[in-house]
mmCIF file of the N, C-alpha and C atoms, coordinates in Angstrom:
data_MODEL
# 
_entry.id   MODEL 
# 
loop_
_atom_site.group_PDB 
_atom_site.id 
_atom_site.type_symbol 
_atom_site.label_atom_id 
_atom_site.label_alt_id 
_atom_site.label_comp_id 
_atom_site.label_asym_id 
_atom_site.label_entity_id 
_atom_site.label_seq_id 
_atom_site.pdbx_PDB_ins_code 
_atom_site.Cartn_x 
_atom_site.Cartn_y 
_atom_site.Cartn_z 
_atom_site.occupancy 
_atom_site.B_iso_or_equiv 
_atom_site.pdbx_formal_charge 
_atom_site.auth_seq_id 
_atom_site.auth_comp_id 
_atom_site.auth_asym_id 
_atom_site.auth_atom_id 
_atom_site.pdbx_PDB_model_num 
ATOM 1   N N  . MET A 1 1  ? 0.853   -1.167 0.000  1.00 0.00 ? 1  MET A N  1 
ATOM 2   C CA . MET A 1 1  ? 0.000   0.000  0.000  1.00 0.00 ? 1  MET A CA 1 
ATOM 3   C C  . MET A 1 1  ? 0.903   1.236  0.000  1.00 0.00 ? 1  MET A C  1 
ATOM 4   N N  . SER A 1 2  ? 0.591   2.163  -0.881 1.00 0.00 ? 2  SER A N  1 
ATOM 5   C CA . SER A 1 2  ? 1.413   3.365  -0.995 1.00 0.00 ? 2  SER A CA 1 
ATOM 6   C C  . SER A 1 2  ? 1.018   4.367  0.084  1.00 0.00 ? 2  SER A C  1 
ATOM 7   N N  . LYS A 1 3  ? 1.851   5.380  0.232  1.00 0.00 ? 3  LYS A N  1 
ATOM 8   C CA . LYS A 1 3  ? 1.574   6.424  1.224  1.00 0.00 ? 3  LYS A CA 1 
ATOM 9   C C  . LYS A 1 3  ? 0.266   7.147  0.903  1.00 0.00 ? 3  LYS A C  1 
ATOM 10  N N  . THR A 1 4  ? 0.000   7.367  -0.373 1.00 0.00 ? 4  THR A N  1 
ATOM 11  C CA . THR A 1 4  ? -1.215  8.056  -0.794 1.00 0.00 ? 4  THR A CA 1 
ATOM 12  C C  . THR A 1 4  ? -2.439  7.240  -0.401 1.00 0.00 ? 4  THR A C  1 
ATOM 13  N N  . GLU A 1 5  ? -2.384  5.919  -0.615 1.00 0.00 ? 5  GLU A N  1 
ATOM 14  C CA . GLU A 1 5  ? -3.511  5.055  -0.261 1.00 0.00 ? 5  GLU A CA 1 
ATOM 15  C C  . GLU A 1 5  ? -3.737  5.053  1.249  1.00 0.00 ? 5  GLU A C  1 
ATOM 16  N N  . LYS A 1 6  ? -2.632  5.040  2.009  1.00 0.00 ? 6  LYS A N  1 
ATOM 17  C CA . LYS A 1 6  ? -2.752  5.066  3.472  1.00 0.00 ? 6  LYS A CA 1 
ATOM 18  C C  . LYS A 1 6  ? -3.366  6.385  3.928  1.00 0.00 ? 6  LYS A C  1 
ATOM 19  N N  . LYS A 1 7  ? -2.971  7.495  3.285  1.00 0.00 ? 7  LYS A N  1 
ATOM 20  C CA . LYS A 1 7  ? -3.514  8.804  3.641  1.00 0.00 ? 7  LYS A CA 1 
ATOM 21  C C  . LYS A 1 7  ? -5.015  8.849  3.361  1.00 0.00 ? 7  LYS A C  1 
ATOM 22  N N  . VAL A 1 8  ? -5.413  8.355  2.202  1.00 0.00 ? 8  VAL A N  1 
ATOM 23  C CA . VAL A 1 8  ? -6.830  8.346  1.832  1.00 0.00 ? 8  VAL A CA 1 
ATOM 24  C C  . VAL A 1 8  ? -7.609  7.482  2.814  1.00 0.00 ? 8  VAL A C  1 
ATOM 25  N N  . GLU A 1 9  ? -7.052  6.297  3.150  1.00 0.00 ? 9  GLU A N  1 
ATOM 26  C CA . GLU A 1 9  ? -7.712  5.385  4.082  1.00 0.00 ? 9  GLU A CA 1 
ATOM 27  C C  . GLU A 1 9  ? -7.849  6.041  5.454  1.00 0.00 ? 9  GLU A C  1 
ATOM 28  N N  . LEU A 1 10 ? -6.813  6.695  5.899  1.00 0.00 ? 10 LEU A N  1 
ATOM 29  C CA . LEU A 1 10 ? -6.839  7.367  7.187  1.00 0.00 ? 10 LEU A CA 1 
ATOM 30  C C  . LEU A 1 10 ? -7.852  8.508  7.156  1.00 0.00 ? 10 LEU A C  1 
ATOM 31  N N  . THR A 1 11 ? -7.870  9.248  6.075  1.00 0.00 ? 11 THR A N  1 
ATOM 32  C CA . THR A 1 11 ? -8.812  10.350 5.949  1.00 0.00 ? 11 THR A CA 1 
ATOM 33  C C  . THR A 1 11 ? -10.240 9.829  5.961  1.00 0.00 ? 11 THR A C  1 
ATOM 34  N N  . LEU A 1 12 ? -10.509 8.755  5.247  1.00 0.00 ? 12 LEU A N  1 
ATOM 35  C CA . LEU A 1 12 ? -11.848 8.168  5.237  1.00 0.00 ? 12 LEU A CA 1 
ATOM 36  C C  . LEU A 1 12 ? -12.233 7.679  6.635  1.00 0.00 ? 12 LEU A C  1 
ATOM 37  N N  . LYS A 1 13 ? -11.269 7.088  7.331  1.00 0.00 ? 13 LYS A N  1 
ATOM 38  C CA . LYS A 1 13 ? -11.533 6.610  8.682  1.00 0.00 ? 13 LYS A CA 1 
ATOM 39  C C  . LYS A 1 13 ? -11.801 7.790  9.610  1.00 0.00 ? 13 LYS A C  1 
ATOM 40  N N  . GLN A 1 14 ? -11.039 8.853  9.484  1.00 0.00 ? 14 GLN A N  1 
ATOM 41  C CA . GLN A 1 14 ? -11.244 10.038 10.310 1.00 0.00 ? 14 GLN A CA 1 
ATOM 42  C C  . GLN A 1 14 ? -12.613 10.655 10.024 1.00 0.00 ? 14 GLN A C  1 
ATOM 43  N N  . GLU A 1 15 ? -12.981 10.690 8.760  1.00 0.00 ? 15 GLU A N  1 
ATOM 44  C CA . GLU A 1 15 ? -14.283 11.222 8.369  1.00 0.00 ? 15 GLU A CA 1 
ATOM 45  C C  . GLU A 1 15 ? -15.404 10.378 8.972  1.00 0.00 ? 15 GLU A C  1 
ATOM 46  N N  . ALA A 1 16 ? -15.252 9.058  8.886  1.00 0.00 ? 16 ALA A N  1 
ATOM 47  C CA . ALA A 1 16 ? -16.258 8.150  9.441  1.00 0.00 ? 16 ALA A CA 1 
ATOM 48  C C  . ALA A 1 16 ? -16.350 8.304  10.957 1.00 0.00 ? 16 ALA A C  1 
ATOM 49  N N  . GLU A 1 17 ? -15.218 8.458  11.624 1.00 0.00 ? 17 GLU A N  1 
ATOM 50  C CA . GLU A 1 17 ? -15.224 8.659  13.072 1.00 0.00 ? 17 GLU A CA 1 
ATOM 51  C C  . GLU A 1 17 ? -15.899 9.981  13.438 1.00 0.00 ? 17 GLU A C  1 
ATOM 52  N N  . GLY A 1 18 ? -15.634 10.994 12.644 1.00 0.00 ? 18 GLY A N  1 
ATOM 53  C CA . GLY A 1 18 ? -16.264 12.299 12.875 1.00 0.00 ? 18 GLY A CA 1 
ATOM 54  C C  . GLY A 1 18 ? -17.770 12.221 12.738 1.00 0.00 ? 18 GLY A C  1 
ATOM 55  N N  . LYS A 1 19 ? -18.240 11.518 11.707 1.00 0.00 ? 19 LYS A N  1 
ATOM 56  C CA . LYS A 1 19 ? -19.681 11.350 11.508 1.00 0.00 ? 19 LYS A CA 1 
ATOM 57  C C  . LYS A 1 19 ? -20.287 10.557 12.659 1.00 0.00 ? 19 LYS A C  1 
ATOM 58  N N  . MET A 1 20 ? -19.578 9.524  13.100 1.00 0.00 ? 20 MET A N  1 
ATOM 59  C CA . MET A 1 20 ? -20.073 8.703  14.210 1.00 0.00 ? 20 MET A CA 1 
ATOM 60  C C  . MET A 1 20 ? -20.193 9.544  15.475 1.00 0.00 ? 20 MET A C  1 
ATOM 61  N N  . GLU A 1 21 ? -19.206 10.344 15.760 1.00 0.00 ? 21 GLU A N  1 
ATOM 62  C CA . GLU A 1 21 ? -19.248 11.214 16.939 1.00 0.00 ? 21 GLU A CA 1 
ATOM 63  C C  . GLU A 1 21 ? -20.428 12.174 16.860 1.00 0.00 ? 21 GLU A C  1 
ATOM 64  N N  . MET A 1 22 ? -20.650 12.723 15.681 1.00 0.00 ? 22 MET A N  1 
ATOM 65  C CA . MET A 1 22 ? -21.752 13.657 15.483 1.00 0.00 ? 22 MET A CA 1 
ATOM 66  C C  . MET A 1 22 ? -23.101 12.958 15.713 1.00 0.00 ? 22 MET A C  1 
ATOM 67  N N  . MET A 1 23 ? -23.259 11.755 15.175 1.00 0.00 ? 23 MET A N  1 
ATOM 68  C CA . MET A 1 23 ? -24.506 11.018 15.347 1.00 0.00 ? 23 MET A CA 1 
ATOM 69  C C  . MET A 1 23 ? -24.728 10.635 16.803 1.00 0.00 ? 23 MET A C  1 
ATOM 70  N N  . VAL A 1 24 ? -23.671 10.214 17.478 1.00 0.00 ? 24 VAL A N  1 
ATOM 71  C CA . VAL A 1 24 ? -23.793 9.854  18.894 1.00 0.00 ? 24 VAL A CA 1 
ATOM 72  C C  . VAL A 1 24 ? -24.169 11.087 19.710 1.00 0.00 ? 24 VAL A C  1 
ATOM 73  N N  . GLU A 1 25 ? -23.578 12.226 19.393 1.00 0.00 ? 25 GLU A N  1 
ATOM 74  C CA . GLU A 1 25 ? -23.898 13.468 20.091 1.00 0.00 ? 25 GLU A CA 1 
ATOM 75  C C  . GLU A 1 25 ? -25.367 13.851 19.883 1.00 0.00 ? 25 GLU A C  1 
ATOM 76  N N  . GLN A 1 26 ? -25.849 13.743 18.641 1.00 0.00 ? 26 GLN A N  1 
ATOM 77  C CA . GLN A 1 26 ? -27.257 14.035 18.354 1.00 0.00 ? 26 GLN A CA 1 
ATOM 78  C C  . GLN A 1 26 ? -28.175 13.073 19.107 1.00 0.00 ? 26 GLN A C  1 
ATOM 79  N N  . HIS A 1 27 ? -27.804 11.809 19.114 1.00 0.00 ? 27 HIS A N  1 
ATOM 80  C CA . HIS A 1 27 ? -28.577 10.796 19.834 1.00 0.00 ? 27 HIS A CA 1 
ATOM 81  C C  . HIS A 1 27 ? -28.668 11.157 21.310 1.00 0.00 ? 27 HIS A C  1 
ATOM 82  N N  . ASN A 1 28 ? -27.548 11.515 21.902 1.00 0.00 ? 28 ASN A N  1 
ATOM 83  C CA . ASN A 1 28 ? -27.524 11.857 23.326 1.00 0.00 ? 28 ASN A CA 1 
ATOM 84  C C  . ASN A 1 28 ? -28.358 13.106 23.617 1.00 0.00 ? 28 ASN A C  1 
ATOM 85  N N  . GLU A 1 29 ? -28.287 14.093 22.737 1.00 0.00 ? 29 GLU A N  1 
ATOM 86  C CA . GLU A 1 29 ? -29.081 15.308 22.910 1.00 0.00 ? 29 GLU A CA 1 
ATOM 87  C C  . GLU A 1 29 ? -30.573 15.000 22.833 1.00 0.00 ? 29 GLU A C  1 
ATOM 88  N N  . LEU A 1 30 ? -30.955 14.185 21.862 1.00 0.00 ? 30 LEU A N  1 
ATOM 89  C CA . LEU A 1 30 ? -32.363 13.809 21.724 1.00 0.00 ? 30 LEU A CA 1 
ATOM 90  C C  . LEU A 1 30 ? -32.839 12.984 22.916 1.00 0.00 ? 30 LEU A C  1 
ATOM 91  N N  . THR A 1 31 ? -31.998 12.082 23.375 1.00 0.00 ? 31 THR A N  1 
ATOM 92  C CA . THR A 1 31 ? -32.343 11.263 24.538 1.00 0.00 ? 31 THR A CA 1 
ATOM 93  C C  . THR A 1 31 ? -32.566 12.148 25.756 1.00 0.00 ? 31 THR A C  1 
ATOM 94  N N  . GLN A 1 32 ? -31.696 13.123 25.943 1.00 0.00 ? 32 GLN A N  1 
ATOM 95  C CA . GLN A 1 32 ? -31.829 14.041 27.071 1.00 0.00 ? 32 GLN A CA 1 
ATOM 96  C C  . GLN A 1 32 ? -33.105 14.879 26.933 1.00 0.00 ? 32 GLN A C  1 
ATOM 97  N N  . ALA A 1 33 ? -33.387 15.355 25.732 1.00 0.00 ? 33 ALA A N  1 
ATOM 98  C CA . ALA A 1 33 ? -34.593 16.156 25.502 1.00 0.00 ? 33 ALA A CA 1 
ATOM 99  C C  . ALA A 1 33 ? -35.846 15.323 25.785 1.00 0.00 ? 33 ALA A C  1 
ATOM 100 N N  . ILE A 1 34 ? -35.848 14.076 25.346 1.00 0.00 ? 34 ILE A N  1 
ATOM 101 C CA . ILE A 1 34 ? -36.988 13.190 25.586 1.00 0.00 ? 34 ILE A CA 1 
ATOM 102 C C  . ILE A 1 34 ? -37.163 12.962 27.083 1.00 0.00 ? 34 ILE A C  1 
ATOM 103 N N  . GLN A 1 35 ? -36.071 12.741 27.792 1.00 0.00 ? 35 GLN A N  1 
ATOM 104 C CA . GLN A 1 35 ? -36.137 12.514 29.235 1.00 0.00 ? 35 GLN A CA 1 
ATOM 105 C C  . GLN A 1 35 ? -36.701 13.745 29.946 1.00 0.00 ? 35 GLN A C  1 
ATOM 106 N N  . GLU A 1 36 ? -36.251 14.921 29.540 1.00 0.00 ? 36 GLU A N  1 
ATOM 107 C CA . GLU A 1 36 ? -36.754 16.158 30.139 1.00 0.00 ? 36 GLU A CA 1 
ATOM 108 C C  . GLU A 1 36 ? -38.247 16.321 29.870 1.00 0.00 ? 36 GLU A C  1 
ATOM 109 N N  . GLN A 1 37 ? -38.675 16.015 28.648 1.00 0.00 ? 37 GLN A N  1 
ATOM 110 C CA . GLN A 1 37 ? -40.089 16.121 28.303 1.00 0.00 ? 37 GLN A CA 1 
ATOM 111 C C  . GLN A 1 37 ? -40.923 15.080 29.058 1.00 0.00 ? 37 GLN A C  1 
ATOM 112 N N  . ASN A 1 38 ? -40.380 13.883 29.236 1.00 0.00 ? 38 ASN A N  1 
ATOM 113 C CA . ASN A 1 38 ? -41.082 12.856 30.008 1.00 0.00 ? 38 ASN A CA 1 
ATOM 114 C C  . ASN A 1 38 ? -41.247 13.294 31.458 1.00 0.00 ? 38 ASN A C  1 
ATOM 115 N N  . ASN A 1 39 ? -40.214 13.940 32.007 1.00 0.00 ? 39 ASN A N  1 
ATOM 116 C CA . ASN A 1 39 ? -40.308 14.449 33.374 1.00 0.00 ? 39 ASN A CA 1 
ATOM 117 C C  . ASN A 1 39 ? -41.381 15.530 33.467 1.00 0.00 ? 39 ASN A C  1 
ATOM 118 N N  . ARG A 1 40 ? -41.403 16.422 32.502 1.00 0.00 ? 40 ARG A N  1 
ATOM 119 C CA . ARG A 1 40 ? -42.414 17.486 32.484 1.00 0.00 ? 40 ARG A CA 1 
ATOM 120 C C  . ARG A 1 40 ? -43.813 16.899 32.333 1.00 0.00 ? 40 ARG A C  1 
ATOM 121 N N  . LEU A 1 41 ? -43.937 15.872 31.491 1.00 0.00 ? 41 LEU A N  1 
ATOM 122 C CA . LEU A 1 41 ? -45.217 15.203 31.300 1.00 0.00 ? 41 LEU A CA 1 
ATOM 123 C C  . LEU A 1 41 ? -45.701 14.586 32.611 1.00 0.00 ? 41 LEU A C  1 
ATOM 124 N N  . ALA A 1 42 ? -44.818 13.951 33.342 1.00 0.00 ? 42 ALA A N  1 
ATOM 125 C CA . ALA A 1 42 ? -45.184 13.342 34.626 1.00 0.00 ? 42 ALA A CA 1 
ATOM 126 C C  . ALA A 1 42 ? -45.627 14.420 35.615 1.00 0.00 ? 42 ALA A C  1 
ATOM 127 N N  . GLU A 1 43 ? -44.923 15.555 35.646 1.00 0.00 ? 43 GLU A N  1 
ATOM 128 C CA . GLU A 1 43 ? -45.316 16.660 36.523 1.00 0.00 ? 43 GLU A CA 1 
ATOM 129 C C  . GLU A 1 43 ? -46.709 17.159 36.164 1.00 0.00 ? 43 GLU A C  1 
ATOM 130 N N  . LEU A 1 44 ? -46.945 17.350 34.888 1.00 0.00 ? 44 LEU A N  1 
ATOM 131 C CA . LEU A 1 44 ? -48.236 17.850 34.428 1.00 0.00 ? 44 LEU A CA 1 
ATOM 132 C C  . LEU A 1 44 ? -49.352 16.852 34.731 1.00 0.00 ? 44 LEU A C  1 
ATOM 133 N N  . ARG A 1 45 ? -49.063 15.578 34.552 1.00 0.00 ? 45 ARG A N  1 
ATOM 134 C CA . ARG A 1 45 ? -50.048 14.541 34.855 1.00 0.00 ? 45 ARG A CA 1 
ATOM 135 C C  . ARG A 1 45 ? -50.435 14.615 36.330 1.00 0.00 ? 45 ARG A C  1 
ATOM 136 N N  . ASN A 1 46 ? -49.451 14.775 37.205 1.00 0.00 ? 46 ASN A N  1 
ATOM 137 C CA . ASN A 1 46 ? -49.731 14.893 38.637 1.00 0.00 ? 46 ASN A CA 1 
ATOM 138 C C  . ASN A 1 46 ? -50.563 16.143 38.936 1.00 0.00 ? 46 ASN A C  1 
ATOM 139 N N  . MET A 1 47 ? -50.246 17.230 38.267 1.00 0.00 ? 47 MET A N  1 
ATOM 140 C CA . MET A 1 47 ? -51.009 18.465 38.463 1.00 0.00 ? 47 MET A CA 1 
ATOM 141 C C  . MET A 1 47 ? -52.465 18.271 38.047 1.00 0.00 ? 47 MET A C  1 
ATOM 142 N N  . ILE A 1 48 ? -52.681 17.552 36.959 1.00 0.00 ? 48 ILE A N  1 
ATOM 143 C CA . ILE A 1 48 ? -54.043 17.290 36.480 1.00 0.00 ? 48 ILE A CA 1 
ATOM 144 C C  . ILE A 1 48 ? -54.809 16.461 37.505 1.00 0.00 ? 48 ILE A C  1 
ATOM 145 N N  . VAL A 1 49 ? -54.180 15.408 38.014 1.00 0.00 ? 49 VAL A N  1 
ATOM 146 C CA . VAL A 1 49 ? -54.832 14.548 39.002 1.00 0.00 ? 49 VAL A CA 1 
ATOM 147 C C  . VAL A 1 49 ? -55.171 15.353 40.259 1.00 0.00 ? 49 VAL A C  1 
ATOM 148 N N  . GLU A 1 50 ? -54.236 16.173 40.715 1.00 0.00 ? 50 GLU A N  1 
ATOM 149 C CA . GLU A 1 50 ? -54.491 16.998 41.893 1.00 0.00 ? 50 GLU A CA 1 
ATOM 150 C C  . GLU A 1 50 ? -55.642 17.966 41.635 1.00 0.00 ? 50 GLU A C  1 
ATOM 151 N N  . HIS A 1 51 ? -55.667 18.555 40.463 1.00 0.00 ? 51 HIS A N  1 
ATOM 152 C CA . HIS A 1 51 ? -56.717 19.522 40.142 1.00 0.00 ? 51 HIS A CA 1 
ATOM 153 C C  . HIS A 1 51 ? -58.081 18.832 40.013 1.00 0.00 ? 51 HIS A C  1 
ATOM 154 N N  . GLN A 1 52 ? -58.087 17.621 39.510 1.00 0.00 ? 52 GLN A N  1 
ATOM 155 C CA . GLN A 1 52 ? -59.345 16.871 39.441 1.00 0.00 ? 52 GLN A CA 1 
ATOM 156 C C  . GLN A 1 52 ? -59.905 16.654 40.845 1.00 0.00 ? 52 GLN A C  1 
ATOM 157 N N  . GLY A 1 53 ? -59.011 16.332 41.777 1.00 0.00 ? 53 GLY A N  1 
ATOM 158 C CA . GLY A 1 53 ? -59.437 16.170 43.175 1.00 0.00 ? 53 GLY A CA 1 
ATOM 159 C C  . GLY A 1 53 ? -59.993 17.465 43.736 1.00 0.00 ? 53 GLY A C  1 
ATOM 160 N N  . TYR A 1 54 ? -59.335 18.555 43.425 1.00 0.00 ? 54 TYR A N  1 
ATOM 161 C CA . TYR A 1 54 ? -59.796 19.877 43.862 1.00 0.00 ? 54 TYR A CA 1 
ATOM 162 C C  . TYR A 1 54 ? -61.187 20.175 43.295 1.00 0.00 ? 54 TYR A C  1 
ATOM 163 N N  . MET A 1 55 ? -61.384 19.884 42.016 1.00 0.00 ? 55 MET A N  1 
ATOM 164 C CA . MET A 1 55 ? -62.677 20.148 41.374 1.00 0.00 ? 55 MET A CA 1 
ATOM 165 C C  . MET A 1 55 ? -63.771 19.258 41.972 1.00 0.00 ? 55 MET A C  1 
ATOM 166 N N  . LYS A 1 56 ? -63.444 18.011 42.289 1.00 0.00 ? 56 LYS A N  1 
ATOM 167 C CA . LYS A 1 56 ? -64.417 17.125 42.927 1.00 0.00 ? 56 LYS A CA 1 
ATOM 168 C C  . LYS A 1 56 ? -64.794 17.675 44.301 1.00 0.00 ? 56 LYS A C  1 
ATOM 169 N N  . GLY A 1 57 ? -63.814 18.203 45.007 1.00 0.00 ? 57 GLY A N  1 
ATOM 170 C CA . GLY A 1 57 ? -64.082 18.812 46.308 1.00 0.00 ? 57 GLY A CA 1 
ATOM 171 C C  . GLY A 1 57 ? -65.012 20.009 46.180 1.00 0.00 ? 57 GLY A C  1 
ATOM 172 N N  . LEU A 1 58 ? -64.800 20.822 45.166 1.00 0.00 ? 58 LEU A N  1 
ATOM 173 C CA . LEU A 1 58 ? -65.686 21.968 44.933 1.00 0.00 ? 58 LEU A CA 1 
ATOM 174 C C  . LEU A 1 58 ? -67.104 21.511 44.628 1.00 0.00 ? 58 LEU A C  1 
ATOM 175 N N  . ASP A 1 59 ? -67.220 20.472 43.796 1.00 0.00 ? 59 ASP A N  1 
ATOM 176 C CA . ASP A 1 59 ? -68.542 19.927 43.472 1.00 0.00 ? 59 ASP A CA 1 
ATOM 177 C C  . ASP A 1 59 ? -69.231 19.410 44.736 1.00 0.00 ? 59 ASP A C  1 
ATOM 178 N N  . ALA A 1 60 ? -68.482 18.695 45.564 1.00 0.00 ? 60 ALA A N  1 
ATOM 179 C CA . ALA A 1 60 ? -69.062 18.153 46.794 1.00 0.00 ? 60 ALA A CA 1 
ATOM 180 C C  . ALA A 1 60 ? -69.493 19.276 47.725 1.00 0.00 ? 60 ALA A C  1 
ATOM 181 N N  . CYS A 1 61 ? -68.693 20.322 47.792 1.00 0.00 ? 61 CYS A N  1 
ATOM 182 C CA . CYS A 1 61 ? -69.017 21.478 48.631 1.00 0.00 ? 61 CYS A CA 1 
ATOM 183 C C  . CYS A 1 61 ? -70.293 22.167 48.107 1.00 0.00 ? 61 CYS A C  1 
ATOM 184 N N  . GLU A 1 62 ? -70.382 22.300 46.815 1.00 0.00 ? 62 GLU A N  1 
ATOM 185 C CA . GLU A 1 62 ? -71.555 22.938 46.197 1.00 0.00 ? 62 GLU A CA 1 
ATOM 186 C C  . GLU A 1 62 ? -72.810 22.130 46.481 1.00 0.00 ? 62 GLU A C  1 
ATOM 187 N N  . GLU A 1 63 ? -72.717 20.815 46.360 1.00 0.00 ? 63 GLU A N  1 
ATOM 188 C CA . GLU A 1 63 ? -73.868 19.948 46.651 1.00 0.00 ? 63 GLU A CA 1 
ATOM 189 C C  . GLU A 1 63 ? -74.267 20.056 48.116 1.00 0.00 ? 63 GLU A C  1 
ATOM 190 N N  . SER A 1 64 ? -73.270 20.093 48.972 1.00 0.00 ? 64 SER A N  1 
ATOM 191 C CA . SER A 1 64 ? -73.530 20.193 50.415 1.00 0.00 ? 64 SER A CA 1 
ATOM 192 C C  . SER A 1 64 ? -74.214 21.519 50.743 1.00 0.00 ? 64 SER A C  1 
ATOM 193 N N  . CYS A 1 65 ? -73.754 22.589 50.118 1.00 0.00 ? 65 CYS A N  1 
ATOM 194 C CA . CYS A 1 65 ? -74.345 23.916 50.352 1.00 0.00 ? 65 CYS A CA 1 
ATOM 195 C C  . CYS A 1 65 ? -75.781 23.969 49.852 1.00 0.00 ? 65 CYS A C  1 
ATOM 196 N N  . GLU A 1 66 ? -76.062 23.304 48.731 1.00 0.00 ? 66 GLU A N  1 
ATOM 197 C CA . GLU A 1 66 ? -77.426 23.290 48.183 1.00 0.00 ? 66 GLU A CA 1 
ATOM 198 C C  . GLU A 1 66 ? -78.373 22.532 49.101 1.00 0.00 ? 66 GLU A C  1 
ATOM 199 N N  . LYS A 1 67 ? -77.891 21.453 49.733 1.00 0.00 ? 67 LYS A N  1 
ATOM 200 C CA . LYS A 1 67 ? -78.721 20.654 50.629 1.00 0.00 ? 67 LYS A CA 1 
ATOM 201 C C  . LYS A 1 67 ? -79.051 21.444 51.890 1.00 0.00 ? 67 LYS A C  1 
ATOM 202 N N  . ASP A 1 68 ? -78.081 22.232 52.350 1.00 0.00 ? 68 ASP A N  1 
ATOM 203 C CA . ASP A 1 68 ? -78.271 23.004 53.573 1.00 0.00 ? 68 ASP A CA 1 
ATOM 204 C C  . ASP A 1 68 ? -79.187 24.210 53.353 1.00 0.00 ? 68 ASP A C  1 
ATOM 205 N N  . ALA A 1 69 ? -79.315 24.631 52.106 1.00 0.00 ? 69 ALA A N  1 
ATOM 206 C CA . ALA A 1 69 ? -80.104 25.846 51.849 1.00 0.00 ? 69 ALA A CA 1 
ATOM 207 C C  . ALA A 1 69 ? -81.580 25.605 51.771 1.00 0.00 ? 69 ALA A C  1 
# 
C-alpha cells in the first residue's frame, strides 16, 4: 500500500469517526430532551390529578351547600 492510499484510508476513517461522533452526540441530545419532556409530562399529569381532586371537592361542597339551603 502506498503512502497516498494510506492517507486516503486514514482520511476516510477520520471522516467516518467524525460522523459517528456527530450522530452519537445528536442521539444523546435527543435522549436528554426526551427525558426532560417525560419528566415534564409526569409533573403535568400529577397536576391534572391533583386539580381533578380539587374540582371534585368543589362539586361536593356545592352539593352540600345546596342541601343546607
